[in-house]
VOGU-3710 file (C-alpha; in Angstrom, 3 decimals, decimal comma):
1> mrvelidwtg> 0,000/0,000/0,000  1,280/3,461/-0,859  -0,270/6,933/-0,533  1,274/9,837/-2,420  0,021/13,420/-2,225  0,588/14,717/-5,767  -1,227/18,055/-5,665  -2,601/20,458/-3,090  -3,792/24,038/-2,808  -0,762/26,311/-2,848
11> kgtgdpwyaa> 1,673/23,709/-4,188  2,986/25,996/-6,926  3,564/28,903/-4,542  6,155/27,149/-2,399  4,449/28,720/0,620  2,916/26,181/3,061  0,826/28,997/4,530  -0,768/30,096/1,243  -3,692/27,681/1,635  -4,146/28,830/5,231
21> alliftkntr> -4,346/32,429/4,047  -6,903/31,404/1,421  -8,998/29,703/4,107  -8,941/32,809/6,267  -9,774/35,005/3,282  -12,828/32,934/2,330  -14,040/33,107/5,907  -13,539/36,881/6,029  -15,549/37,520/2,867  -18,525/37,932/5,172
31> vtmktsalde> -17,110/41,369/6,026  -15,112/42,217/2,887  -14,962/40,919/-0,689  -11,863/42,888/-1,727  -9,325/40,602/-3,403  -6,565/42,733/-1,902  -7,548/41,240/1,456  -5,903/37,950/0,418  -2,551/39,702/-0,026  -2,994/41,375/3,332
41> itswdeekkt> -3,753/38,074/5,086  -0,816/36,402/3,345  1,460/39,004/4,932  0,278/38,175/8,479  2,770/36,415/10,710  2,247/32,730/11,539  1,018/33,467/15,049  -1,811/35,671/13,802  -2,774/33,159/11,102  -2,736/30,317/13,632
51> eelrymsrti> -5,015/32,224/15,976  -7,506/32,812/13,173  -7,335/29,166/12,062  -8,068/27,954/15,596  -11,177/30,122/15,597  -12,192/28,776/12,171  -11,787/25,151/13,309  -14,653/25,727/15,759  -17,064/27,425/13,366  -19,109/26,535/10,265
61> psswefvdyt> -16,803/24,484/8,006  -18,010/25,665/4,578  -14,839/27,674/3,937  -12,714/24,533/4,448  -13,871/23,404/1,017  -11,527/25,885/-0,703  -8,426/23,801/0,098  -7,976/20,631/-1,973  -5,717/17,574/-1,792  -5,143/14,999/-4,546
71> fvvsdvtraf> -3,737/11,591/-3,623  -2,595/8,583/-5,627  -3,377/5,506/-3,524  -1,643/2,394/-4,853  -1,856/-1,338/-4,145  -5,165/-1,207/-2,319  -8,036/-3,648/-2,684  -11,212/-3,018/-4,577  -12,931/-3,755/-1,272  -11,357/-0,520/-0,047
81> thqvvrtrtg> -12,146/1,468/-3,178  -15,767/0,299/-3,057  -15,951/1,951/0,366  -13,972/5,093/-0,332  -16,017/6,178/-3,379  -19,098/6,224/-1,164  -17,702/9,520/0,138  -19,582/11,576/-2,421  -17,932/14,927/-1,730  -14,839/13,950/-3,682
91> syaqqnlsvq> -13,538/13,063/-7,138  -12,069/9,694/-8,143  -10,185/8,080/-11,042  -9,562/4,340/-10,827  -8,023/1,556/-12,863  -10,726/0,132/-15,084  -10,791/-3,654/-15,168  -13,386/-3,608/-17,932  -10,651/-2,606/-20,417  -7,402/-3,524/-18,648
101> vakefdarvg> -6,469/-7,200/-18,608  -5,638/-8,355/-15,060  -2,496/-10,383/-15,754  -0,894/-12,071/-12,746  -3,030/-10,059/-10,349  -2,376/-9,854/-6,612  -5,102/-10,309/-4,007  -4,621/-9,219/-0,398  -5,268/-11,798/2,296  -7,042/-10,756/5,493
111> psisddpals> -5,325/-11,428/8,847  -7,839/-14,062/9,981  -6,736/-16,106/6,946  -3,039/-15,221/6,665  -2,449/-16,185/10,311  -3,693/-19,721/9,669  -1,554/-21,898/7,304  -4,463/-24,143/6,312  -6,739/-21,207/5,499  -3,931/-19,419/3,662
121> qlyedcvkni> -3,351/-22,432/1,429  -7,060/-22,733/0,664  -7,234/-19,033/-0,215  -4,098/-19,172/-2,375  -5,327/-22,216/-4,302  -8,627/-20,505/-5,034  -6,927/-17,314/-6,265  -4,668/-19,325/-8,587  -7,679/-21,150/-9,991  -9,451/-17,840/-10,610
131> qrtyddlvkl> -6,378/-16,506/-12,423  -6,164/-19,594/-14,664  -9,867/-19,495/-15,511  -9,804/-15,735/-16,127  -6,772/-16,056/-18,439  -8,456/-18,897/-20,363  -11,650/-16,905/-20,832  -9,772/-13,902/-22,241  -7,592/-16,137/-24,436  -10,663/-17,880/-25,871
141> gakvedargl> -12,301/-14,578/-26,811  -14,362/-13,493/-23,809  -14,616/-9,732/-23,405  -12,473/-8,385/-20,585  -15,515/-6,644/-19,134  -17,250/-10,028/-18,854  -14,263/-12,032/-17,623  -13,639/-9,557/-14,776  -16,717/-10,910/-13,015  -14,500/-13,699/-11,709
151> lptnilnniv> -11,922/-11,420/-10,125  -11,829/-11,329/-6,306  -12,917/-8,274/-4,343  -9,478/-8,098/-2,745  -7,632/-7,726/-6,057  -5,099/-4,891/-5,787  -5,449/-1,751/-7,867  -4,796/1,995/-7,789  -7,065/5,002/-7,388  -6,715/8,796/-7,498
161> ikwdlrtcce> -8,657/10,608/-4,774  -9,334/14,350/-4,575  -10,834/15,592/-1,322  -11,079/19,076/0,122  -10,080/19,846/3,692  -13,664/19,564/4,941  -14,092/16,093/3,446  -10,726/15,026/4,851  -11,664/16,165/8,354  -15,109/14,586/8,313
171> tfrkrasser> -13,970/11,324/6,716  -10,922/10,944/8,931  -13,118/11,430/11,980  -15,695/8,859/10,933  -13,423/6,239/9,407  -10,098/6,336/11,232  -11,098/4,380/14,326  -14,595/3,000/13,847  -14,731/-0,759/13,277  -17,493/-0,075/10,783
181> ghgeyhevia> -14,757/0,942/8,341  -12,649/-1,613/6,472  -9,329/-2,210/8,283  -7,431/-1,109/5,183  -9,315/2,212/5,307  -7,709/3,009/8,656  -4,221/2,530/7,221  -4,901/4,674/4,166  -6,310/7,504/6,263  -3,264/7,505/8,547
191> lmkrailevh> -0,999/7,865/5,495  -3,211/10,573/3,940  -3,165/12,544/7,160  0,614/12,273/7,433  0,995/13,480/3,833  -1,214/16,520/4,458  0,707/17,542/7,561  4,010/17,318/5,694  2,926/20,101/3,298  0,488/21,956/5,602
201> pwaiiflerg> 1,659/21,566/9,225  -0,981/24,100/10,311  -3,734/21,672/9,190  -3,316/19,787/12,464  -5,586/22,471/13,915  -8,411/21,005/11,803  -7,363/17,356/11,829  -6,818/17,144/15,585  -9,726/19,166/16,956  -11,069/18,371/20,398
211> adlasreaye> -14,172/16,781/18,872  -12,062/14,518/16,676  -9,880/13,400/19,568  -12,979/12,733/21,656  -14,519/10,586/18,919  -11,285/8,619/18,539  -11,165/7,941/22,260  -14,819/6,871/22,160  -14,130/4,410/19,329  -11,148/3,009/21,219
221> lisrvegkel> -13,329/2,410/24,277  -16,013/0,823/22,130  -13,471/-1,573/20,597  -13,008/-3,144/24,047  -16,734/-3,746/24,593  -17,765/-7,399/24,379  -20,317/-8,342/21,728  -20,126/-7,274/18,078  -23,740/-6,084/17,876  -23,336/-3,863/20,928
231> rmnlskavde> -20,065/-2,437/19,547  -21,746/-1,674/16,233  -24,684/0,072/17,914  -22,377/2,179/20,072  -20,248/3,016/17,042  -23,338/4,147/15,118  -24,344/6,342/18,062  -20,931/8,052/18,065  -21,160/8,547/14,288  -24,544/10,235/14,657
241> imtrgd> -23,310/12,536/17,404  -20,186/13,546/15,466  -22,208/14,171/12,304  -24,106/16,892/14,158  -20,838/18,746/14,814  -18,793/19,724/17,870
//
């Protein structure tokens, strides 16, 4: 699995605080629409910008949508991509197995299988059989779009994801710890978050808000509760509370 941040608001400027200034500017348009205000905010020192960002992290998040991040996420399963594209406030471009022949594909094995030699062998034998049958179908003239129906959900592929800061914050909060998310999702989010903070260190103000830390702690407590159904119900309750805001 690999997550690479290939584009972000302010990348071409070489200024990690440009996007922060843009955020502040869009928030301040409620009192002034002068474009010169952006230049003025850009000239603020980091302390003043940080103070304004902390205020913004506790208010209506509509202005957060003006900062974008584009990631290339490689070697992830289609089980993961099926989940991630359900986040509708984003844009996606994915490998298309209806036109691309899946030669010698890889399929990730879940821990409950990989930790057991007998189960691992059973899984591996099945994947090899799928590969042979898929190859034969394509060789004998089946359309790739039809043959792909045999491919396993855990086949590895790549996807491009573009989310704005608001989507990142809301998705990270809901998916990072909750057991309702695919385990792979948690790993991807951790890498996405790390990539954002490398180019925008100030974004920690939004990604580590008190509400987000509280939800993470709640999910961690829930994970220790006995009974899957009870854990799921508690997790749903936390999701509903966090959806309503801080």
